[in-house]
TORLOTI-671514 format. One record per residue: residue number from 1; residue in one letter; chain; x, z, y of N, C-alpha, C, CB in turn. Coordinates in steps of 0.001 Angstrom, whole numbers, always signed. Atoms other than C-alpha are relative to their C-alpha. Glycine has a CB too. Example, Ala and Ser with C-alpha at 12.3 -4.5 7.8 and 13.67 -1.06 7.14 Angstrom:
BEGIN
> n | res | chain | neast | nup | nnorth | caeast | caup | canorth | ceast | cup | cnorth | cbeast | cbup | cbnorth
> 1 | a | A | +890 | +0 | -1190 | +12300 | +7800 | -4500 | +900 | +0 | +1200 | -992 | +1246 | +27
> 2 | s | A | -820 | -60 | -1190 | +13670 | +7140 | -1060 | -770 | +730 | +1090 | +414 | -1415 | +462
***
This chain:
BEGIN
> n | res | chain | neast | nup | nnorth | caeast | caup | canorth | ceast | cup | cnorth | cbeast | cbup | cbnorth
> 1 | l | A | +607 | -1679 | -811 | +12873 | +6334 | +306 | -519 | +328 | -1132 | -1327 | +130 | +1465
> 2 | s | A | +327 | -1009 | +964 | +12227 | +9036 | -1890 | -512 | +1275 | +123 | +881 | +196 | -556
> 3 | s | A | +421 | -1426 | -52 | +11217 | +12912 | -2439 | +888 | +396 | +1065 | +153 | +885 | -1382
> 4 | d | A | -1705 | -306 | -1138 | +14703 | +13469 | -275 | -600 | -122 | +2059 | +1739 | -2203 | -480
> 5 | t | A | +409 | -157 | -1568 | +12736 | +12541 | +2942 | -1071 | +490 | +470 | -57 | -1043 | +617
> 6 | t | A | +1409 | -1094 | -328 | +9923 | +15332 | +2988 | +448 | -9 | +1641 | +5 | +2059 | -980
> 7 | g | A | -684 | -1091 | -1749 | +9935 | +16928 | +6424 | -931 | -1333 | +506 | +2572 | +191 | +782
> 8 | q | A | +816 | +715 | -1147 | +9214 | +13650 | +8560 | +939 | -1534 | -466 | +248 | +828 | +2025
> 9 | i | A | -591 | +1247 | -47 | +9793 | +10128 | +8627 | -361 | -331 | +1326 | -423 | -995 | -1067
> 10 | g | A | +23 | +516 | -1178 | +10639 | +8162 | +11884 | +317 | +832 | +1047 | -1071 | -510 | +187
> 11 | p | A | +866 | +1163 | +75 | +10550 | +7068 | +14517 | +1364 | -738 | -1134 | -493 | -892 | +1867
> 12 | y | A | -849 | +1102 | +1218 | +13681 | +5652 | +12378 | -289 | +641 | -1632 | +2142 | +40 | +323
> 13 | l | A | -574 | +21 | +1468 | +13595 | +5621 | +8583 | +1951 | +520 | -436 | -278 | -1817 | -400
> 14 | p | A | -1055 | -259 | +173 | +16210 | +7239 | +7216 | +749 | -285 | -1397 | -45 | +1085 | +368
> 15 | i | A | -819 | +520 | +1113 | +18916 | +5378 | +4577 | +912 | +905 | -240 | +631 | -1262 | +204
> 16 | g | A | -838 | -829 | +139 | +20510 | +8112 | +2588 | -269 | +656 | +1191 | +1249 | -444 | -271
> 17 | n | A | +180 | -878 | -767 | +22190 | +10467 | +4979 | +495 | -808 | +1428 | +723 | +1306 | -505
> 18 | k | A | -313 | +897 | -1494 | +22300 | +7464 | +7590 | -1617 | -676 | +845 | +1200 | -1706 | -576
> 19 | n | A | +1177 | +1431 | -669 | +19679 | +5377 | +10314 | +184 | -1238 | +355 | -580 | +172 | +1190
> 20 | f | A | -148 | +1467 | -540 | +19414 | +2110 | +10778 | +34 | -121 | +1576 | -1244 | -894 | -526
> 21 | d | A | -213 | +305 | -1948 | +20134 | +543 | +14481 | -974 | -1443 | -455 | +2367 | -442 | +1001
> 22 | p | A | +1202 | +1035 | +324 | +16991 | -1551 | +14707 | +1015 | -1192 | +1376 | -2287 | +827 | +518
> 23 | e | A | -799 | +1103 | -1138 | +19200 | -3672 | +17608 | +724 | -1255 | -1072 | +1584 | +1031 | +1106
> 24 | y | A | -1011 | +638 | +931 | +21461 | -4847 | +14370 | -378 | -426 | -1105 | +958 | +725 | -324
> 25 | d | A | +609 | +425 | +2019 | +19671 | -4663 | +11111 | -1179 | -456 | +305 | -321 | +1502 | -1443
> 26 | r | A | +1183 | +572 | +471 | +17220 | -7434 | +10930 | -937 | -30 | -477 | -14 | -380 | -301
> 27 | e | A | +433 | +265 | +1305 | +16297 | -7979 | +7604 | +50 | +1087 | -1030 | +713 | -1036 | -449
> 28 | l | A | -253 | -1388 | +588 | +15833 | -4724 | +6185 | -1586 | +520 | -1113 | +280 | +1215 | +1627
> 29 | y | A | +1220 | -424 | +785 | +13205 | -3897 | +3035 | +254 | +1381 | -107 | -225 | -699 | -1432
> 30 | f | A | -34 | -1162 | +515 | +12273 | -570 | +2239 | -873 | +710 | -869 | +117 | +555 | +781
> 31 | l | A | +1548 | -718 | +734 | +10517 | +844 | -848 | +403 | +1244 | -444 | -750 | -836 | -1468
> 32 | v | A | +450 | -1277 | +697 | +9152 | +3879 | -2226 | +355 | +390 | -1134 | -1132 | +75 | -147
> 33 | d | A | -353 | +480 | +1845 | +10652 | +4435 | -5393 | -930 | +1815 | -603 | +2822 | -129 | -608
> 34 | s | A | +853 | -1170 | +898 | +8476 | +8314 | -6150 | -1592 | +281 | +1583 | +1603 | +2133 | -421
> 35 | d | A | +827 | -123 | -754 | +5087 | +9826 | -4829 | +802 | +1403 | +647 | -1474 | -23 | -654
> 36 | f | A | -648 | -1043 | -849 | +6163 | +12571 | -1785 | -1135 | +474 | +871 | +1275 | -554 | +880
> 37 | t | A | +840 | -725 | -837 | +4761 | +14854 | +843 | +698 | +318 | +1054 | -563 | +1097 | -544
> 38 | i | A | -355 | -449 | -1454 | +5213 | +15099 | +4487 | -654 | +919 | +821 | -9 | -966 | +743
> 39 | t | A | +1357 | -1257 | -1027 | +4056 | +18151 | +6381 | +459 | +227 | +984 | -435 | +1644 | -464
> 40 | n | A | +364 | +93 | -1201 | +4729 | +17035 | +9587 | +339 | -1324 | +562 | +505 | +1018 | +677
> 41 | l | A | -739 | +1843 | -114 | +4801 | +13208 | +10091 | -118 | -152 | +1698 | -1330 | -1705 | -1047
> 42 | i | A | +101 | +520 | -933 | +6135 | +11781 | +13018 | -102 | -1467 | +139 | +753 | +450 | +511
> 43 | p | A | +221 | +1705 | +270 | +4878 | +8192 | +13094 | +1427 | -1148 | +291 | -1367 | -536 | +1254
> 44 | i | A | -807 | +1234 | +98 | +7076 | +5045 | +12347 | +45 | -845 | +1217 | -489 | -819 | -1078
> 45 | g | A | +322 | +1024 | -762 | +7850 | +2671 | +14957 | -518 | +710 | +1331 | -1013 | -946 | -731
> 46 | l | A | +731 | -386 | -1654 | +7063 | +4947 | +18139 | +679 | -45 | +556 | -612 | +1135 | +506
> 47 | d | A | -1081 | +666 | -602 | +9820 | +4205 | +19995 | +15 | -1822 | +500 | +1051 | +297 | -1069
> 48 | s | A | +75 | +1356 | +63 | +9781 | +612 | +19343 | -805 | -610 | -1370 | +1452 | -471 | +97
> 49 | p | A | +304 | +31 | +1083 | +7942 | -1169 | +16836 | +283 | -463 | -1015 | -599 | -125 | +20
> 50 | f | A | -697 | +739 | +1794 | +8658 | -1638 | +13146 | -391 | -1261 | -350 | -561 | +814 | -1511
> 51 | r | A | -148 | +1576 | +64 | +9442 | -5284 | +12341 | +511 | -566 | -1447 | +1117 | -484 | +1167
> 52 | w | A | -306 | -90 | +1239 | +10458 | -4980 | +8929 | -787 | +139 | -1292 | +631 | +776 | +62
> 53 | h | A | +993 | -383 | +842 | +9315 | -4613 | +5297 | -401 | +1232 | -649 | +113 | -627 | -752
> 54 | f | A | -154 | -1587 | +310 | +8031 | -1642 | +3926 | -1289 | -543 | -1365 | -576 | +1551 | +1703
> 55 | d | A | +465 | -97 | +1227 | +6946 | -1332 | +344 | -435 | +898 | -952 | +559 | -379 | -401
> 56 | g | A | -123 | -1321 | +238 | +5431 | +1542 | -984 | -165 | +686 | -1721 | -1071 | +525 | +970
> 57 | g | A | -259 | -244 | +1736 | +5989 | +569 | -5076 | -1504 | +712 | -542 | +1605 | +1356 | -372
> 58 | n | A | +1591 | -1079 | +704 | +2072 | +2006 | -5741 | +556 | +1524 | -7 | -582 | -446 | -2159
> 59 | h | A | +39 | -1412 | +74 | +3256 | +5312 | -4602 | -1252 | +423 | +883 | +1399 | +648 | +501
> 60 | t | A | +430 | -706 | -1073 | +1530 | +8084 | -2419 | +818 | +763 | +681 | -883 | +672 | -286
> 61 | i | A | -456 | -826 | -1264 | +2432 | +9437 | +998 | -784 | +826 | -328 | -84 | -469 | +1492
> 62 | t | A | +1117 | -570 | -406 | +436 | +12728 | +1589 | +435 | +694 | +715 | -797 | +516 | -752
> 63 | v | A | -394 | -756 | -1710 | +352 | +13980 | +5063 | -470 | +1350 | +366 | -707 | -854 | +1290
> 64 | e | A | +185 | -1092 | +66 | +89 | +17199 | +5824 | -57 | +786 | +1255 | +753 | +333 | -764
> 65 | q | A | +429 | +34 | -1721 | +91 | +17346 | +9468 | +708 | -1032 | +548 | +397 | +1386 | +954
> 66 | q | A | -479 | +757 | -1113 | +316 | +15053 | +12264 | +806 | +634 | +828 | -940 | -481 | +716
> 67 | s | A | -1343 | -728 | -1410 | +3357 | +15650 | +14832 | -1220 | +372 | +1111 | +1587 | -1659 | +1007
> 68 | e | A | +438 | -108 | -1784 | +1906 | +16823 | +18620 | -397 | -1209 | +270 | +1240 | +372 | +1201
> 69 | y | A | +456 | +1366 | -512 | +648 | +14073 | +20703 | +735 | -839 | -406 | -82 | -210 | +1318
> 70 | y | A | -1185 | +1265 | -133 | +1465 | +10660 | +20195 | -1065 | -1097 | +718 | +804 | -704 | -1855
> 71 | g | A | +507 | +569 | -334 | -345 | +7841 | +22183 | -378 | -1018 | -1514 | +618 | -293 | +1184
> 72 | m | A | +640 | +385 | +994 | -580 | +5899 | +18807 | +415 | +823 | -1172 | +152 | -1343 | -144
> 73 | a | A | -88 | -1069 | +976 | -725 | +7642 | +15408 | -415 | -963 | -1420 | -1158 | +1436 | +422
> 74 | g | A | +858 | +259 | +952 | -979 | +7071 | +11705 | +1935 | -248 | -995 | -1520 | -1585 | +412
> 75 | l | A | -1149 | +45 | +720 | +1664 | +6641 | +9137 | +1327 | -863 | +632 | -442 | -539 | -1294
> 76 | f | A | -1171 | +840 | -713 | +3297 | +3545 | +11492 | -646 | +256 | +1356 | +244 | -1810 | -470
> 77 | a | A | +568 | +216 | -831 | +2388 | +3723 | +14975 | -36 | -1203 | +571 | +209 | +700 | +557
> 78 | s | A | +78 | +1631 | -480 | +3250 | +168 | +16084 | +663 | -618 | -879 | +604 | -448 | +1406
> 79 | i | A | -802 | +694 | +754 | +4224 | -2549 | +13780 | -748 | -1907 | +667 | -249 | +653 | -1982
> 80 | e | A | +453 | +1375 | -647 | +4996 | -5985 | +14993 | +869 | -947 | -1269 | +647 | -278 | +1998
> 81 | g | A | -941 | +937 | +1000 | +6106 | -9025 | +12460 | +292 | +166 | -1474 | +1279 | +16 | +478
> 82 | a | A | -352 | -1101 | +996 | +6098 | -6461 | +9842 | -391 | -518 | -1198 | -658 | +1379 | +227
> 83 | t | A | +987 | +32 | +1356 | +4802 | -6356 | +5966 | -201 | +1775 | -99 | +952 | -877 | -1743
> 84 | i | A | +186 | -1737 | +1091 | +3444 | -2925 | +4655 | -1190 | -613 | -1190 | -1057 | +1945 | +1294
> 85 | s | A | +379 | +657 | +1334 | +2200 | -3392 | +987 | -13 | +1323 | -855 | +1147 | -1268 | -593
> 86 | n | A | -296 | -1111 | +632 | +1321 | -1005 | -1722 | +513 | +1227 | -254 | +180 | -177 | -342
> 87 | i | A | -212 | -1154 | -609 | +1298 | +2194 | -380 | -1279 | +946 | -72 | +428 | -301 | +1363
> 88 | t | A | +1610 | -596 | -480 | -1599 | +4648 | -461 | +473 | +1849 | +1346 | -1221 | +735 | -2355
> 89 | v | A | -353 | -1362 | -1029 | -1426 | +7656 | +2259 | -1372 | +765 | -454 | +123 | -370 | +2078
> 90 | s | A | +1022 | -989 | +182 | -3681 | +10704 | +1686 | +556 | +1489 | +1136 | -69 | +374 | -1925
> 91 | y | A | -121 | -766 | -788 | -4303 | +12745 | +4560 | -772 | +1376 | -195 | -233 | -649 | +995
> 92 | n | A | +162 | -1495 | +728 | -4565 | +16500 | +3823 | -990 | +348 | +1520 | +1915 | +1224 | -407
> 93 | n | A | +634 | -475 | -1646 | -7301 | +17384 | +7035 | +569 | -196 | +643 | -303 | +1160 | +502
> 94 | v | A | -713 | -10 | -1450 | -5261 | +16238 | +9700 | -805 | -553 | +929 | +1314 | -762 | +97
> 95 | s | A | +630 | -514 | -991 | -6163 | +16899 | +13035 | +910 | -532 | +862 | -286 | +1421 | +19
> 96 | t | A | -661 | +205 | -776 | -4624 | +15173 | +15884 | -629 | +104 | +1415 | +499 | -1002 | -359
> 97 | e | A | +321 | +218 | -1318 | -5185 | +15325 | +19819 | +340 | -1454 | +486 | +690 | +1015 | +800
> 98 | d | A | -218 | +1009 | -1220 | -5315 | +12342 | +22196 | +685 | -1039 | -431 | +746 | +531 | +1197
> 99 | a | A | -672 | +1031 | +428 | -4023 | +9842 | +20150 | -1217 | -1208 | +314 | +550 | +249 | -1618
> 100 | f | A | +1303 | +982 | -539 | -5980 | +6845 | +21606 | +533 | -1010 | -965 | -159 | -576 | +1900
> 101 | y | A | +82 | +1338 | +1334 | -4697 | +4064 | +18635 | +376 | +1395 | -855 | +1503 | -1847 | -69
> 102 | w | A | -398 | -657 | +792 | -5051 | +6130 | +15684 | -578 | -936 | -1380 | -421 | +1465 | +300
> 103 | g | A | +465 | +562 | +1488 | -5182 | +4396 | +12173 | +803 | +712 | -1223 | +320 | -1732 | -114
> 104 | g | A | -720 | -894 | +1288 | -4458 | +5580 | +8702 | +1708 | -682 | -685 | -1383 | -119 | -1537
> 105 | i | A | -1193 | +541 | +321 | -1826 | +2678 | +8101 | +800 | +152 | +1267 | -126 | -1420 | -510
> 106 | a | A | -692 | +439 | -1060 | -1000 | +1644 | +11542 | -692 | +151 | +1691 | +242 | -1440 | -429
> 107 | g | A | +1067 | -60 | -1500 | -2302 | +2608 | +15327 | +178 | -1282 | +575 | +437 | +1240 | +1333
> 108 | y | A | +50 | +1315 | -368 | -1161 | -1042 | +16394 | +620 | -780 | -805 | +420 | -215 | +1142
> 109 | a | A | -790 | +1348 | +647 | -166 | -4355 | +14302 | -277 | -1204 | +886 | -551 | -419 | -1618
> 110 | e | A | -14 | +1057 | -584 | +696 | -7304 | +15609 | +678 | -907 | -919 | +517 | +127 | +1238
> 111 | n | A | -653 | +1073 | +732 | +1433 | -10704 | +13749 | +608 | +1009 | -1179 | +1210 | -965 | +986
> 112 | s | A | -813 | -644 | +1189 | +1718 | -8544 | +10758 | -588 | -464 | -1396 | -64 | +1686 | +81
> 113 | i | A | +957 | +185 | +1305 | +478 | -8546 | +7012 | -147 | +1459 | -763 | +728 | -1208 | -1158
> 114 | i | A | +303 | -1085 | +430 | -984 | -5216 | +5650 | -930 | -526 | -1217 | -572 | +918 | +1094
> 115 | s | A | +558 | +609 | +382 | -1571 | -5948 | +2151 | -78 | +1624 | -1155 | +498 | -1581 | -148
> 116 | n | A | -267 | -1172 | +1407 | -2488 | -3357 | -1163 | -9 | +1615 | +640 | +1917 | -300 | -888
> 117 | c | A | +104 | -1478 | -596 | -3009 | -456 | +1009 | -980 | +1416 | +75 | +43 | -262 | +1056
> 118 | k | A | +848 | -1272 | +448 | -5325 | +2682 | +393 | -167 | +1052 | +1246 | +807 | +813 | -1325
> 119 | v | A | -349 | -692 | -223 | -5707 | +5369 | +2475 | -1453 | +937 | -154 | +801 | -270 | +986
> 120 | m | A | +1007 | -1369 | +384 | -7860 | +9084 | +1655 | +393 | +837 | +662 | -71 | +626 | -1380
> 121 | g | A | +44 | -1128 | -1131 | -8572 | +12301 | +2753 | -845 | +307 | +860 | +795 | -59 | +725
> 122 | s | A | +985 | -233 | -773 | -9836 | +13443 | +5670 | +858 | -81 | +1452 | -791 | +1397 | -417
> 123 | i | A | -849 | +262 | -1579 | -8428 | +12770 | +9837 | -1724 | -150 | +770 | +1435 | -2034 | +144
> 124 | e | A | +1083 | +126 | -1118 | -10006 | +13597 | +12769 | +820 | -304 | +1045 | -936 | +1287 | +322
> 125 | n | A | -1159 | +237 | -1123 | -8892 | +12849 | +16530 | -1227 | +285 | +1310 | +955 | -1975 | -47
> 126 | h | A | +1102 | -450 | -1245 | -10289 | +14589 | +19666 | +1020 | -1150 | +1035 | -72 | +2281 | +619
> 127 | f | A | -487 | +375 | -769 | -9737 | +11841 | +22186 | -347 | +858 | +1372 | -218 | -1221 | -138
> 128 | y | A | +14 | -572 | -1369 | -9171 | +12794 | +26102 | -1437 | -460 | +402 | +1270 | -568 | +1043
> 129 | p | A | +1897 | +521 | -278 | -13184 | +12095 | +27520 | +477 | -867 | +1329 | -1598 | +1719 | +543
> 130 | e | A | -278 | +852 | -1200 | -11514 | +9671 | +30547 | +285 | -966 | -654 | +1005 | +343 | +1021
> 131 | s | A | -687 | +947 | +692 | -9842 | +7295 | +28258 | -744 | -653 | -1612 | +1418 | +760 | -194
> 132 | d | A | +577 | +1156 | +1640 | -10956 | +4010 | +25543 | +1294 | +671 | -559 | -11 | -2443 | +18
> 133 | g | A | -1045 | -92 | +1272 | -9399 | +4571 | +22214 | -396 | -883 | -1295 | +85 | +1611 | -538
> 134 | f | A | -186 | +880 | +1210 | -9204 | +2837 | +18912 | -10 | +773 | -913 | +1124 | -813 | -115
> 135 | f | A | +104 | -757 | +1342 | -10043 | +4509 | +15514 | -62 | -1059 | -1279 | -1419 | +973 | +20
> 136 | g | A | +244 | +678 | +646 | -9565 | +2749 | +12304 | +366 | +876 | -1152 | +448 | -1160 | +275
> 137 | g | A | -280 | -764 | +1290 | -9607 | +3697 | +8354 | +1796 | -421 | -228 | -1230 | -652 | -1479
> 138 | i | A | -1726 | +510 | +127 | -5975 | +1454 | +7952 | +406 | -305 | +1653 | +248 | -1817 | -1152
> 139 | v | A | -695 | +508 | -1036 | -5335 | -213 | +11243 | -1133 | +618 | +1364 | +231 | -1859 | -235
> 140 | a | A | +559 | -615 | -797 | -6636 | +1246 | +14747 | -234 | -1395 | +1043 | +831 | +1335 | +428
> 141 | n | A | -163 | +882 | -18 | -5901 | -1752 | +16792 | +649 | -1287 | -738 | +134 | +272 | +621
> 142 | a | A | -740 | +1324 | +1032 | -5076 | -5327 | +14972 | -25 | -1123 | +1215 | -1178 | -653 | -1747
> 143 | s | A | +19 | +1161 | -823 | -3824 | -8671 | +16917 | +628 | -1138 | -1676 | +1329 | +238 | +1812
> 144 | e | A | -542 | +605 | +713 | -2974 | -11787 | +14886 | +496 | +705 | -1517 | +868 | -453 | +812
> 145 | t | A | -3 | -906 | +929 | -3068 | -9416 | +11890 | -438 | -710 | -1257 | -810 | +1137 | +382
> 146 | m | A | +777 | +134 | +1397 | -3891 | -10223 | +7840 | -12 | +1222 | -867 | +626 | -1119 | -878
> 147 | l | A | +508 | -1296 | +777 | -5507 | -7315 | +5721 | -42 | -786 | -1268 | -1580 | +805 | +509
> 148 | y | A | +867 | +106 | +1184 | -5780 | -7908 | +2082 | +0 | +1038 | -1024 | +288 | -1138 | -644
> 149 | n | A | -219 | -1118 | +978 | -6761 | -5516 | -422 | +330 | +1309 | +185 | +814 | -285 | -704
> 150 | c | A | -395 | -1233 | -1174 | -7429 | -2728 | +1996 | -869 | +857 | -249 | -71 | -301 | +1625
> 151 | v | A | +1372 | -826 | +292 | -9671 | +69 | +672 | +545 | +1288 | +1139 | -307 | +591 | -2076
> 152 | n | A | +72 | -993 | -357 | -10351 | +2837 | +3138 | -898 | +1579 | -362 | -93 | -491 | +853
> 153 | m | A | +376 | -854 | +712 | -11681 | +6149 | +1326 | -185 | +1292 | +1162 | +1002 | +118 | -1223
> 154 | a | A | -37 | -1219 | -674 | -11098 | +8496 | +4081 | -1242 | +642 | +667 | +914 | -158 | +918
> 155 | e | A | +1100 | -829 | -1369 | -13854 | +10758 | +6633 | +496 | -293 | +1053 | -150 | +1700 | +158
> 156 | l | A | -449 | -107 | -873 | -13130 | +9857 | +9765 | -468 | +863 | +1318 | +151 | -989 | +38
> 157 | y | A | +429 | -1311 | -1035 | -13834 | +12494 | +12488 | +395 | -33 | +1385 | +622 | +1347 | -455
> 158 | l | A | -509 | +530 | -1327 | -14247 | +11376 | +15874 | -285 | +548 | +1168 | -342 | -1164 | +198
> 159 | y | A | +672 | -595 | -1031 | -14560 | +13650 | +18761 | +291 | +3 | +1602 | +15 | +1138 | -383
> 160 | s | A | -913 | +86 | -1367 | -14414 | +12344 | +22529 | -1795 | +351 | +1009 | +1159 | -2205 | +328
> 161 | g | A | +809 | +81 | -812 | -16692 | +12547 | +25320 | -814 | -1356 | +993 | +577 | +771 | +527
> 162 | q | A | +272 | +1897 | -667 | -16478 | +8610 | +26432 | -460 | -447 | -1143 | +1531 | -1196 | +559
> 163 | v | A | +572 | +1131 | +801 | -18255 | +6001 | +25216 | +657 | -1265 | -835 | -720 | -543 | +850
> 164 | g | A | -597 | +966 | +90 | -15916 | +3265 | +25018 | +1123 | +376 | -1290 | +477 | -362 | +1408
> 165 | i | A | -665 | +361 | +1209 | -14358 | +4083 | +21289 | -211 | -673 | -581 | +140 | +533 | -679
> 166 | t | A | +527 | +1015 | +1408 | -14033 | +1286 | +18959 | +238 | +555 | -859 | +536 | -1336 | -365
> 167 | t | A | -398 | -433 | +1050 | -14097 | +2546 | +15603 | -272 | -970 | -813 | -425 | +1125 | -314
> 168 | g | A | -61 | +473 | +1213 | -13978 | +1155 | +12236 | +301 | +515 | -1142 | +551 | -718 | +30
> 169 | g | A | -601 | -504 | +1235 | -13762 | +1861 | +8472 | +1797 | -1087 | -100 | -1442 | -384 | -1556
> 170 | i | A | -1243 | +743 | +9 | -10981 | -750 | +8185 | +1002 | -376 | +1139 | -331 | -1050 | -459
> 171 | v | A | -331 | +420 | -1819 | -10313 | -1941 | +11787 | -487 | +446 | +940 | -253 | -1178 | +492
> 172 | g | A | +310 | -590 | -1327 | -10971 | -57 | +14736 | -416 | -1476 | +1041 | +1549 | +999 | +600
> 173 | y | A | +267 | +1534 | -1178 | -10758 | -3617 | +17108 | +1074 | -642 | -799 | +422 | +88 | +2161
> 174 | g | A | -1211 | +1033 | +610 | -9166 | -6903 | +15831 | -322 | -1250 | +1137 | -266 | -599 | -2036
> 175 | d | A | +227 | +1130 | -1011 | -8478 | -9997 | +17767 | +918 | -993 | -972 | +600 | +307 | +1835
> 176 | s | A | -377 | +1191 | +1352 | -7855 | -13130 | +15263 | +779 | +612 | -782 | +819 | -1449 | +330
> 177 | i | A | +32 | -507 | +1155 | -7409 | -11040 | +12266 | -716 | -915 | -647 | -439 | +1253 | -78
> 178 | t | A | +771 | +535 | +1309 | -8153 | -12174 | +8534 | +88 | +1489 | -722 | +876 | -1501 | -996
> 179 | m | A | -255 | -774 | +1033 | -9266 | -9901 | +6405 | -892 | -181 | -1244 | -42 | +1258 | +460
> 180 | r | A | +200 | +150 | +1325 | -9805 | -10290 | +2633 | +99 | +769 | -1122 | +523 | -708 | -228
> 181 | s | A | +146 | -1353 | +1412 | -11030 | -8012 | -613 | +427 | +1083 | +880 | +1270 | -93 | -1706
> 182 | c | A | -104 | -1430 | -469 | -11037 | -4990 | +1779 | -1075 | +460 | -7 | +508 | +270 | +1194
> 183 | v | A | +770 | -958 | +80 | -13399 | -2175 | +1485 | -71 | +1662 | +838 | +146 | +25 | -1204
> 184 | n | A | -241 | -1023 | -898 | -14493 | +724 | +3406 | -844 | +1322 | -1202 | -814 | -407 | +1849
> 185 | f | A | +850 | -1353 | +468 | -15946 | +4229 | +1371 | -31 | +894 | +767 | +384 | +674 | -1098
> 186 | g | A | -107 | -1331 | -961 | -15195 | +6552 | +3984 | -1328 | -46 | +764 | +1397 | -12 | +1160
> 187 | y | A | +908 | +85 | -1271 | -17701 | +7542 | +6253 | +272 | +507 | +1131 | -1096 | +477 | -146
> 188 | i | A | -462 | -380 | -1549 | -17436 | +7971 | +10139 | -950 | +390 | +786 | +598 | -1064 | +771
> 189 | h | A | +1236 | -1046 | -1105 | -18942 | +10666 | +12294 | +849 | +71 | +1431 | -334 | +2132 | -714
> 190 | g | A | -306 | +27 | -1393 | -18937 | +10777 | +15743 | -275 | +1170 | +739 | -639 | -1004 | +597
> 191 | y | A | +610 | -913 | -380 | -19404 | +13907 | +17830 | +667 | +174 | +1521 | +63 | +1113 | -1022
> 192 | p | A | -87 | -794 | -1361 | -19436 | +15210 | +21443 | +1462 | +728 | +67 | -1288 | +1213 | +97
> 193 | d | A | -1747 | -1331 | -222 | -15888 | +17122 | +22677 | -521 | +586 | +1500 | +2363 | -1155 | +315
***
């Protein structure tokens, strides 16, 4: 992946001018080979979880806008059995509505490994008053997932009329997760909506 992919990524990642088919392409590796900007992010893994290997090559993806409403939001909507590594995602004052799983790297992660990832910038999410939600600097909701050497430096702004929002600098909510050498430097702000 390179600057040729600016504009949007996902739910299918482009390979050259082709899309892969998740039904047939099981063992895929994606390597980012340069910094680039996404003007309107549609999360990867929106239609079905991303199940492959994504290596950011120690590059930065800058997100200028999150696409309209999606239940799960972040660079990846949902990952399952995936490895995500070596990427910095910088959000330029991104604001979303009603994404009840919002994570800087992934909205939902299951049985995955996330390592050497950093989130920067400013993210705000407005939750429906009647819905519960999860908001995390790296992952919103994680199950049986390992996080290593991850850093959140983003400011998280949460707007909700509901008290059932679970928020964390690294993980909003975790079930059977392992975290090592992860640190949050970002502030979390909560406001009534």
